[in-house]
KEDO-101727 format. One record per residue (C-alpha): residue number from 1; residue in one letter; z, y, x. Coordinates in Angstrom, 3 decimals, decimal comma, m for minus. Layout:
(NUM; a; (Z; Y; X))
...
This chain:
(1; x; (128,433; m75,852; 33,302))
(2; x; (126,987; m75,350; 36,734))
(3; x; (125,528; m72,212; 38,085))
(4; x; (122,038; m73,658; 37,823))
(5; x; (122,249; m74,223; 34,094))
(6; x; (123,456; m77,189; 32,106))
(7; x; (125,575; m79,540; 34,209))
(8; x; (125,905; m83,284; 33,853))
(9; x; (128,972; m83,091; 31,639))
(10; x; (127,084; m80,791; 29,268))
(11; x; (124,094; m83,120; 29,347))
(12; x; (126,280; m86,062; 28,356))
(13; x; (127,778; m84,009; 25,525))
(14; x; (124,319; m83,294; 24,145))
(15; x; (123,483; m86,947; 24,659))
(16; x; (126,219; m87,789; 22,167))
(17; x; (124,199; m85,887; 19,558))
(18; x; (121,218; m88,107; 20,360))
(19; x; (123,490; m91,146; 20,035))
(20; x; (124,567; m89,913; 16,605))
(21; x; (120,942; m89,501; 15,542))
(22; x; (120,260; m93,075; 16,593))
(23; x; (123,295; m94,384; 14,706))
(24; x; (122,241; m92,801; 11,417))
(25; x; (118,560; m93,708; 11,750))
(26; x; (119,639; m97,324; 12,358))
(27; x; (120,968; m97,428; 8,800))
(28; x; (117,551; m96,603; 7,331))
(29; x; (115,215; m98,491; 9,654))
(30; x; (117,283; m101,613; 10,254))
(31; x; (120,023; m102,332; 7,715))
(32; x; (118,400; m100,958; 4,541))
(33; x; (115,031; m102,460; 5,485))
(34; x; (116,579; m105,921; 5,759))
(35; x; (118,488; m105,577; 2,470))
(36; x; (115,412; m104,384; 0,551))
(37; x; (113,197; m107,204; 1,812))
(38; x; (115,568; m110,181; 1,877))
(39; x; (118,507; m109,513; m0,485))
(40; x; (116,558; m107,535; m3,120))
(41; x; (113,265; m109,398; m2,679))
(42; x; (111,093; m106,273; m2,405))
(43; x; (107,793; m106,220; m0,549))
(44; x; (108,186; m105,164; 3,091))
(45; x; (105,677; m102,379; 2,435))
(46; x; (108,251; m100,455; 0,342))
(47; x; (110,841; m99,727; 3,069))
(48; x; (107,964; m99,431; 5,549))
(49; x; (106,423; m96,745; 3,360))
(50; x; (109,720; m94,845; 3,260))
(51; x; (110,039; m94,986; 7,036))
(52; x; (106,396; m93,938; 7,454))
(53; x; (107,032; m90,963; 5,175))
(54; x; (110,061; m89,844; 7,199))
(55; x; (107,831; m89,862; 10,289))
(56; x; (105,144; m87,893; 8,426))
(57; x; (107,715; m85,195; 7,713))
(58; x; (108,261; m84,951; 11,472))
(59; x; (104,723; m83,678; 12,010))
(60; x; (106,402; m80,278; 11,802))
(61; x; (108,101; m80,913; 15,168))
(62; x; (105,729; m78,574; 17,110))
(63; x; (106,641; m75,742; 14,744))
(64; x; (110,358; m76,306; 15,298))
(65; x; (109,802; m76,582; 19,030))
(66; x; (107,835; m73,348; 19,115))
(67; x; (110,562; m71,644; 17,131))
(68; x; (112,997; m72,669; 19,862))
(69; x; (110,658; m71,253; 22,491))
(70; x; (110,619; m67,895; 20,731))
(71; x; (114,337; m67,424; 21,300))
(72; x; (117,485; m67,451; 19,200))
(73; x; (120,158; m70,074; 18,982))
(74; x; (119,193; m73,744; 18,878))
(75; x; (122,693; m74,915; 17,977))
(76; x; (122,160; m73,920; 14,343))
(77; x; (119,070; m76,136; 14,113))
(78; x; (120,876; m79,044; 15,746))
(79; x; (123,932; m78,856; 13,469))
(80; x; (121,857; m78,162; 10,375))
(81; x; (119,507; m81,015; 11,151))
(82; x; (122,389; m83,436; 11,662))
(83; x; (123,949; m82,438; 8,338))
(84; x; (120,630; m82,963; 6,532))
(85; x; (120,189; m86,310; 8,291))
(86; x; (123,660; m87,509; 7,252))
(87; x; (123,021; m86,470; 3,651))
(88; x; (119,670; m88,252; 3,657))
(89; x; (121,183; m91,452; 5,070))
(90; x; (123,858; m91,531; 2,354))
(91; x; (121,296; m90,903; m0,389))
(92; x; (119,111; m93,687; 1,060))
(93; x; (121,989; m96,154; 0,754))
(94; x; (122,532; m95,179; m2,874))
(95; x; (118,788; m95,407; m3,529))
(96; x; (118,777; m98,971; m2,194))
(97; x; (121,678; m99,929; m4,456))
(98; x; (120,013; m98,242; m7,453))
(99; x; (116,731; m100,084; m6,844))
(100; x; (118,501; m103,378; m7,551))
(101; x; (118,796; m102,346; m11,215))
(102; x; (116,083; m99,682; m11,624))
(103; x; (113,237; m99,970; m9,136))
(104; x; (111,418; m96,755; m10,037))
(105; x; (114,546; m94,604; m10,076))
(106; x; (115,541; m96,094; m6,738))
(107; x; (112,067; m95,391; m5,380))
(108; x; (112,205; m91,729; m6,441))
(109; x; (115,669; m91,258; m4,953))
(110; x; (114,558; m93,063; m1,788))
(111; x; (111,615; m90,697; m1,378))
(112; x; (114,007; m87,731; m1,465))
(113; x; (116,361; m89,474; 0,953))
(114; x; (113,702; m90,202; 3,561))
(115; x; (112,317; m86,676; 3,263))
(116; x; (115,765; m85,400; 4,225))
(117; x; (116,072; m88,001; 6,994))
(118; x; (112,726; m86,959; 8,489))
(119; x; (113,555; m83,262; 8,292))
(120; x; (116,989; m83,815; 9,810))
(121; x; (115,740; m85,945; 12,697))
(122; x; (112,886; m83,538; 13,418))
(123; x; (114,958; m80,371; 13,334))
(124; x; (117,921; m81,733; 15,289))
(125; x; (115,978; m83,896; 17,739))
(126; x; (113,333; m81,334; 18,677))
(127; x; (115,846; m78,523; 19,050))
(128; x; (118,086; m80,765; 21,139))
(129; x; (115,296; m81,757; 23,543))
(130; x; (114,060; m78,166; 23,715))
(131; x; (117,569; m77,058; 24,659))
(132; x; (117,707; m79,693; 27,377))
(133; x; (114,245; m78,858; 28,718))
(134; x; (114,971; m75,130; 28,908))
(135; x; (118,616; m75,289; 30,044))
(136; x; (118,387; m78,070; 32,636))
(137; x; (117,081; m77,304; 36,124))
(138; x; (113,569; m78,757; 36,694))
(139; x; (114,767; m81,253; 39,278))
(140; x; (117,306; m82,671; 36,797))
(141; x; (115,033; m83,005; 33,772))
(142; x; (113,933; m86,642; 34,244))
(143; x; (117,505; m87,781; 34,810))
(144; x; (118,826; m85,680; 31,919))
(145; x; (116,264; m87,203; 29,581))
(146; x; (117,210; m90,684; 30,727))
(147; x; (120,916; m90,036; 30,154))
(148; x; (120,363; m88,762; 26,611))
(149; x; (117,961; m91,600; 25,762))
(150; x; (120,398; m94,204; 27,062))
(151; x; (123,145; m92,685; 24,939))
(152; x; (120,850; m92,770; 21,904))
(153; x; (120,215; m96,485; 22,413))
(154; x; (123,933; m97,019; 22,942))
(155; x; (124,536; m95,300; 19,601))
(156; x; (122,026; m97,578; 17,867))
(157; x; (123,397; m100,718; 19,504))
(158; x; (127,030; m99,772; 18,900))
(159; x; (126,567; m98,799; 15,273))
(160; x; (124,483; m101,939; 14,595))
(161; x; (127,154; m104,156; 16,134))
(162; x; (129,946; m102,436; 14,195))
(163; x; (128,000; m102,536; 10,941))
(164; x; (127,095; m106,172; 11,480))
(165; x; (130,734; m107,185; 11,920))
(166; x; (131,962; m105,128; 8,948))
(167; x; (129,240; m106,284; 6,538))
(168; x; (130,567; m109,873; 6,342))
(169; x; (130,941; m111,044; 3,628))
(170; x; (127,972; m108,986; 2,443))
(171; x; (127,913; m106,973; m0,775))
(172; x; (126,168; m103,769; m1,818))
(173; x; (129,520; m102,032; m2,306))
(174; x; (130,638; m103,014; 1,179))
(175; x; (127,328; m101,751; 2,566))
(176; x; (127,892; m98,351; 0,930))
(177; x; (131,366; m98,016; 2,487))
(178; x; (130,215; m99,074; 5,965))
(179; x; (127,155; m96,795; 5,904))
(180; x; (129,222; m93,845; 4,705))
(181; x; (131,713; m94,316; 7,524))
(182; x; (128,948; m94,457; 10,140))
(183; x; (127,214; m91,342; 8,812))
(184; x; (130,413; m89,287; 8,617))
(185; x; (131,553; m90,377; 12,076))
(186; x; (128,158; m89,529; 13,606))
(187; x; (128,166; m86,075; 12,039))
(188; x; (131,681; m85,260; 13,262))
(189; x; (130,844; m86,455; 16,786))
(190; x; (127,751; m84,227; 16,803))
(191; x; (129,688; m81,166; 15,688))
(192; x; (132,271; m81,674; 18,423))
(193; x; (129,664; m82,441; 21,099))
(194; x; (127,449; m79,393; 20,566))
(195; x; (130,244; m76,888; 19,999))
(196; x; (130,092; m74,049; 22,516))
(197; x; (127,509; m75,672; 24,832))
(198; x; (124,674; m73,214; 24,233))
(199; x; (126,982; m70,196; 24,214))
(200; x; (128,114; m70,976; 27,767))
(201; x; (124,605; m71,086; 29,181))
(202; x; (123,444; m68,047; 31,111))
(203; x; (120,179; m66,552; 29,915))
(204; x; (117,366; m65,923; 32,417))
(205; x; (117,277; m62,273; 33,406))
(206; x; (113,531; m62,136; 34,012))
(207; x; (111,634; m64,435; 31,706))
(208; x; (108,067; m65,262; 32,718))
(209; x; (106,539; m63,704; 29,631))
(210; x; (106,954; m63,529; 25,885))
(211; x; (106,114; m66,712; 23,984))
(212; x; (102,598; m66,957; 22,583))
(213; x; (101,920; m67,182; 18,840))
(214; x; (102,125; m70,737; 17,552))
(215; x; (98,403; m71,517; 17,341))
(216; x; (97,697; m70,085; 20,805))
(217; x; (100,658; m71,936; 22,274))
(218; x; (99,489; m75,169; 20,633))
(219; x; (95,957; m74,673; 21,922))
(220; x; (97,360; m74,112; 25,405))
(221; x; (99,046; m77,513; 25,311))
(222; x; (95,943; m79,247; 23,957))
(223; x; (93,734; m77,609; 26,606))
(224; x; (95,853; m79,128; 29,383))
(225; x; (94,159; m82,428; 30,448))
(226; x; (97,471; m83,808; 31,711))
(227; x; (99,179; m83,085; 28,388))
(228; x; (96,283; m84,637; 26,448))
(229; x; (96,325; m87,833; 28,478))
(230; x; (100,065; m88,133; 28,137))
(231; x; (99,797; m87,556; 24,376))
(232; x; (97,339; m90,468; 24,102))
(233; x; (99,669; m92,702; 26,107))
(234; x; (102,659; m91,710; 23,955))
(235; x; (100,746; m92,558; 20,787))
(236; x; (99,524; m96,011; 21,857))
(237; x; (102,765; m97,063; 23,552))
(238; x; (104,929; m95,913; 20,647))
(239; x; (102,594; m97,664; 18,203))
(240; x; (103,204; m100,892; 20,109))
(241; x; (106,938; m100,161; 20,423))
(242; x; (107,422; m99,602; 16,696))
(243; x; (105,383; m102,368; 15,054))
(244; x; (108,235; m104,874; 15,228))
(245; x; (110,932; m102,469; 14,028))
(246; x; (110,601; m103,339; 10,333))
(247; x; (109,682; m107,016; 10,654))
(248; x; (112,045; m108,438; 13,270))
(249; x; (115,062; m108,727; 10,957))
(250; x; (113,048; m110,091; 8,007))
(251; x; (111,487; m112,569; 10,467))
(252; x; (114,948; m113,638; 11,594))
(253; x; (116,070; m114,066; 7,986))
(254; x; (112,980; m115,809; 6,596))
(255; x; (112,066; m118,038; 9,557))
(256; x; (115,382; m118,574; 11,387))
(257; x; (117,641; m118,333; 8,281))
(258; x; (119,924; m115,636; 9,725))
(259; x; (122,350; m113,859; 7,377))
(260; x; (122,332; m110,036; 6,965))
(261; x; (125,239; m109,706; 9,357))
(262; x; (123,616; m112,017; 11,915))
(263; x; (120,264; m110,233; 11,818))
(264; x; (121,957; m106,839; 12,082))
(265; x; (123,823; m108,111; 15,141))
(266; x; (120,474; m109,358; 16,476))
(267; x; (119,194; m105,793; 16,265))
(268; x; (122,276; m104,685; 18,134))
(269; x; (121,543; m107,276; 20,830))
(270; x; (117,977; m106,019; 21,115))
(271; x; (119,099; m102,433; 21,589))
(272; x; (121,739; m103,618; 24,015))
(273; x; (118,869; m105,128; 25,988))
(274; x; (117,061; m101,791; 25,837))
(275; x; (120,158; m100,163; 27,296))
(276; x; (120,241; m102,713; 30,140))
(277; x; (116,551; m102,072; 30,849))
(278; x; (117,115; m98,346; 31,003))
(279; x; (120,040; m98,719; 33,366))
(280; x; (118,007; m101,103; 35,522))
(281; x; (115,065; m98,699; 35,769))
(282; x; (117,418; m95,780; 36,325))
(283; x; (119,685; m97,221; 38,987))
(284; x; (117,765; m100,022; 40,702))
(285; x; (114,460; m98,204; 40,317))
(286; x; (115,912; m94,918; 41,563))
(287; x; (115,099; m93,132; 38,333))
(288; x; (117,914; m90,692; 39,022))
(289; x; (117,553; m90,302; 42,769))
(290; x; (114,006; m89,036; 43,094))
(291; x; (110,498; m90,430; 43,084))
(292; x; (106,818; m89,469; 42,892))
(293; x; (104,821; m89,535; 39,678))
(294; x; (103,005; m92,691; 40,799))
(295; x; (106,386; m94,432; 41,054))
(296; x; (107,011; m93,489; 37,422))
(297; x; (103,662; m95,000; 36,474))
(298; x; (104,545; m98,288; 38,177))
(299; x; (107,758; m98,601; 36,159))
(300; x; (105,989; m97,631; 32,930))
(301; x; (103,279; m100,236; 33,519))
(302; x; (105,850; m102,892; 34,408))
(303; x; (107,798; m102,199; 31,221))
(304; x; (104,647; m102,396; 29,094))
(305; x; (103,590; m105,709; 30,660))
(306; x; (107,090; m107,171; 30,247))
(307; x; (107,132; m106,096; 26,602))
(308; x; (103,775; m107,792; 26,016))
(309; x; (105,066; m111,025; 27,537))
(310; x; (108,247; m111,003; 25,429))
(311; x; (106,234; m110,379; 22,256))
(312; x; (103,981; m113,294; 23,114))
(313; x; (107,165; m115,378; 23,189))
(314; x; (108,157; m114,161; 19,716))
(315; x; (104,664; m114,936; 18,425))
(316; x; (105,095; m118,590; 19,368))
(317; x; (108,844; m118,943; 18,728))
(318; x; (108,567; m120,307; 15,202))
(319; x; (106,483; m123,273; 16,347))
(320; x; (109,427; m124,415; 18,501))
(321; x; (111,973; m123,945; 15,713))
(322; x; (115,748; m123,815; 16,391))
(323; x; (115,203; m124,985; 19,966))
(324; x; (113,643; m121,660; 20,904))
(325; x; (116,085; m119,205; 22,580))
(326; x; (115,333; m116,604; 19,908))
(327; x; (118,181; m114,212; 20,638))
(328; x; (117,468; m114,309; 24,376))
(329; x; (113,794; m113,612; 23,682))
(330; x; (114,767; m110,553; 21,642))
(331; x; (117,118; m109,343; 24,384))
(332; x; (114,350; m109,715; 27,008))
(333; x; (112,042; m107,696; 24,762))
(334; x; (114,714; m105,012; 24,630))
(335; x; (115,086; m104,975; 28,418))
(336; x; (111,334; m104,551; 28,951))
(337; x; (111,228; m101,839; 26,267))
(338; x; (114,075; m100,040; 28,025))
(339; x; (112,310; m100,054; 31,400))
(340; x; (109,183; m98,611; 29,802))
(341; x; (110,997; m96,062; 27,644))
(342; x; (113,248; m94,486; 30,281))
(343; x; (110,329; m94,159; 32,699))
(344; x; (108,121; m92,582; 30,036))
(345; x; (110,859; m90,149; 29,005))
(346; x; (111,371; m89,191; 32,656))
(347; x; (107,663; m88,456; 32,970))
(348; x; (107,721; m86,450; 29,749))
(349; x; (110,551; m84,200; 30,860))
(350; x; (108,869; m83,715; 34,217))
(351; x; (105,741; m82,478; 32,436))
(352; x; (107,512; m80,500; 29,693))
(353; x; (108,032; m77,381; 31,813))
(354; x; (104,569; m77,341; 33,384))
(355; x; (103,322; m74,513; 31,194))
(356; x; (106,318; m72,341; 31,970))
(357; x; (105,995; m73,086; 35,665))
(358; x; (102,361; m72,026; 35,531))
(359; x; (103,323; m68,606; 34,210))
(360; x; (102,140; m69,165; 30,646))
(361; x; (105,445; m68,395; 28,985))
(362; x; (108,163; m70,723; 27,684))
(363; x; (106,531; m73,909; 26,425))
(364; x; (109,115; m76,681; 26,729))
(365; x; (109,754; m76,713; 23,009))
(366; x; (106,168; m76,894; 21,832))
(367; x; (105,227; m79,491; 24,463))
(368; x; (108,137; m81,694; 23,455))
(369; x; (107,176; m81,015; 19,851))
(370; x; (103,570; m82,132; 20,363))
(371; x; (104,658; m85,350; 22,049))
(372; x; (107,331; m85,824; 19,409))
(373; x; (104,706; m85,442; 16,686))
(374; x; (102,486; m88,019; 18,423))
(375; x; (105,467; m90,344; 18,613))
(376; x; (106,305; m89,738; 14,945))
(377; x; (102,749; m90,536; 13,822))
(378; x; (102,722; m93,667; 15,975))
(379; x; (106,137; m94,796; 14,722))
(380; x; (105,227; m94,207; 11,092))
(381; x; (101,856; m95,902; 11,413))
(382; x; (103,280; m98,706; 13,548))
(383; x; (106,059; m99,551; 11,129))
(384; x; (103,673; m99,463; 8,183))
(385; x; (100,987; m101,522; 9,936))
(386; x; (103,581; m104,032; 11,071))
(387; x; (105,106; m104,490; 7,625))
(388; x; (101,878; m104,409; 5,592))
(389; x; (100,147; m106,539; 8,208))
(390; x; (102,965; m109,076; 7,993))
(391; x; (102,691; m109,187; 4,190))
(392; x; (98,908; m109,700; 4,344))
(393; x; (99,053; m112,202; 7,213))
(394; x; (101,814; m114,224; 5,524))
(395; x; (99,774; m114,359; 2,309))
(396; x; (96,510; m115,224; 4,070))
(397; x; (98,052; m117,877; 6,316))
(398; x; (100,338; m119,270; 3,633))
(399; x; (103,130; m119,299; 6,208))
(400; x; (105,843; m116,825; 7,125))
(401; x; (105,920; m118,040; 10,726))
(402; x; (102,176; m117,725; 11,311))
(403; x; (101,956; m114,371; 9,544))
(404; x; (104,697; m112,772; 11,604))
(405; x; (103,303; m114,373; 14,764))
(406; x; (99,941; m112,685; 14,252))
(407; x; (101,604; m109,263; 14,132))
(408; x; (103,710; m109,929; 17,237))
(409; x; (100,538; m110,958; 19,095))
(410; x; (98,758; m107,769; 17,991))
(411; x; (101,705; m105,722; 19,228))
(412; x; (101,547; m107,476; 22,606))
(413; x; (97,865; m106,499; 22,892))
(414; x; (98,718; m102,855; 22,216))
(415; x; (101,277; m102,879; 25,016))
(416; x; (98,567; m104,139; 27,364))
(417; x; (96,408; m101,202; 26,280))
(418; x; (99,302; m98,794; 26,869))
(419; x; (99,668; m100,137; 30,414))
(420; x; (96,019; m99,279; 31,081))
(421; x; (96,501; m95,756; 29,698))
(422; x; (99,605; m95,261; 31,833))
(423; x; (97,518; m95,807; 34,960))
(424; x; (95,370; m92,830; 33,964))
(425; x; (98,284; m90,431; 33,722))
(426; x; (98,463; m88,371; 36,897))
(427; x; (101,402; m85,995; 36,738))
(428; x; (101,425; m82,707; 38,584))
(429; x; (105,210; m82,343; 38,736))
(430; x; (106,609; m83,423; 42,082))
(431; x; (110,172; m82,177; 41,784))
(432; x; (112,783; m84,555; 43,108))
(433; x; (115,736; m84,846; 40,697))
(434; x; (119,218; m84,738; 42,075))
(435; x; (121,371; m87,825; 42,162))
(436; x; (123,149; m88,595; 38,955))
(437; x; (126,494; m88,296; 40,682))
(438; x; (125,992; m84,622; 41,542))
(439; x; (127,254; m81,503; 39,770))
(440; x; (129,361; m82,837; 36,937))
(441; x; (130,295; m79,426; 35,633))
């Protein structure tokens, strides 16, 4: 740790927790979704409904964030949340297997599993980001957020690639073993990564003021025009970002005849592209070396426009058949998503401490919680709209290719709308973050 708070080595350690969250969530939103739709022949709305429910549970994120603002250890919430998440992921795997023989019993068990997954992600993720926002010096917050987000994507991509290679030849029993190994490994990594980090942080000797009660603190965030505009942008952009999450692998299986292992590896390639996009925006775009808020907006807008273009390619890919560079298209979508995401996260962390800086008391946790809740609603609604929309469009068009293409085109339009909203965000934070190479402590 550095004298100014959490150093870069500590930030990377906490980023490993975010990577572990991503690895376990991948099991539910990618692998199990594919198996339910393709191997078990269930309607895409069923896994989409489970995922939407786990996001609904995360509406409690502002409460957890405010609890972090009020003091006390956040490590307990991080470890506890990760344990609940791991348990939920394992139960979700068993629910999927059970649904092959007893649909209603599997559905009931799946509802419990995704409740635990949502609670675990919300408790661990919000407490983790609140710890980063309060323990990292203001000038390092954008870079710290980018580092942790990149590690999360690396966790998703790595676990998807490993799972994809181990799932061949596919069977439900093999899936249970692979998923269990990923969940256990992620939990152990999290425990090791968070151990002792918070205890080594020095507490501020003169806090600005005592935290406000929850409702007053929430109203303070909602009364801030900058926070409101950013909340709207988060919602629309995350809605666009998430609509393809639950339909890309079924699309690959139904239209391009990919096997479960191949489509899981495709998801890994997509998230690998996201990682490349984040690194590109961070290094080439000077995300870690300092910039004005308007520079952030330019990168956000560029990422949104690139995502819209890549989705337009997916919408027309089926008409070209095997000759279309499908995997490359998915990778390019990931790169554009990564550019947008790392820039948006940098802006978020730059705005997270605005209330504290203005003398209104600690507010990093509740601000991150509000934006996390907006993201959760958008992700839940986006996944559900994408899956249900694909079912309806496929039925109405009488074609899998056309049905999926309609949804990809709608998602591209949302990204165009998000680009317009990004231009309206005018941040007040002008801190210049230190270079990423500084203060590894």
